[in-house]
C-alpha positions as CSV (number, residue, x, y, z in Angstrom):
1,M,-0.3,13.5,-6.8
2,Q,-1.5,13.3,-3.2
3,E,1.2,12.5,-0.7
4,L,0.5,10.8,2.7
5,E,2.6,9.6,5.5
6,F,1.6,6.5,7.4
7,T,3.2,5.9,10.8
8,L,3.6,2.3,11.9
9,S,2.4,1.2,15.3
10,S,4.2,-2.1,15.0
11,E,7.1,-3.6,13.0
12,F,5.1,-3.8,9.7
13,I,1.8,-3.5,8.0
14,E,0.6,-5.7,5.1
15,L,0.1,-4.0,1.8
16,N,-3.6,-5.0,1.3
17,K,-4.4,-3.9,4.9
18,L,-2.7,-0.5,4.3
19,L,-4.8,0.3,1.2
20,K,-8.0,-0.6,3.1
21,M,-7.1,1.3,6.3
22,L,-6.4,4.5,4.3
23,S,-9.8,4.0,2.4
24,L,-8.1,3.9,-0.9
25,V,-10.2,0.8,-1.7
26,E,-13.6,-0.2,-0.4
27,S,-12.8,-3.7,0.8
28,G,-10.0,-6.2,1.4
29,G,-11.1,-8.1,-1.8
30,Q,-10.8,-4.9,-3.8
31,A,-7.3,-4.3,-2.3
32,N,-6.2,-7.8,-3.3
33,A,-7.6,-7.3,-6.8
34,V,-5.8,-4.0,-7.5
35,I,-2.5,-5.5,-6.2
36,T,-2.7,-8.7,-8.3
37,E,-3.6,-6.6,-11.3
38,G,-0.3,-4.7,-10.9
39,L,-1.8,-1.3,-10.1
40,V,0.3,-0.8,-7.0
41,L,3.9,0.3,-7.0
42,Y,6.2,-0.7,-4.1
43,N,9.4,1.3,-3.9
44,G,9.1,2.2,-7.6
45,E,8.3,-1.2,-9.0
46,V,5.1,-3.3,-9.5
47,D,4.7,-5.9,-6.8
48,T,1.8,-8.3,-6.8
49,R,2.2,-9.7,-3.2
50,K,-1.0,-9.0,-1.4
51,R,0.5,-9.5,2.1
52,L,3.8,-7.7,1.3
53,K,5.2,-6.5,4.7
54,L,5.8,-2.8,4.6
55,R,8.3,-1.3,6.9
56,K,9.7,2.1,7.8
57,G,11.2,3.8,4.7
58,D,9.1,2.0,2.1
59,C,7.0,3.9,-0.4
60,V,3.7,2.8,-2.1
61,V,2.0,4.5,-5.0
62,F,-1.6,3.7,-5.9
63,A,-4.3,5.8,-7.6
64,E,-2.4,9.0,-7.8
65,T,-1.5,8.7,-4.0
66,R,2.0,8.3,-2.7
67,I,2.3,6.8,0.8
68,K,5.5,7.0,2.7
69,I,5.8,4.5,5.6
70,C,7.3,6.1,8.7
C-alpha cells in the first residue's frame, strides 16, 4: 500500500477535493461517486460524506493509498 502525507495549508480540506488534488480520481464527479459508493475509508471506517472536513491527524484510505493529514 502506498502511503502519502498531505500537509494542510488551512484548517481543513474536504474529502472530495483531497482525492482530486492528489490525482487519485480524474474529476470532482468521480471523487463524489467513489465516496458515495463507499470506496473510501475515513479513520478506518466507510464514510459517504463528500464534503467531509479532514483535519490534522485524520487518515484516509482509497485505492491502495493511505493518506495521513498533517
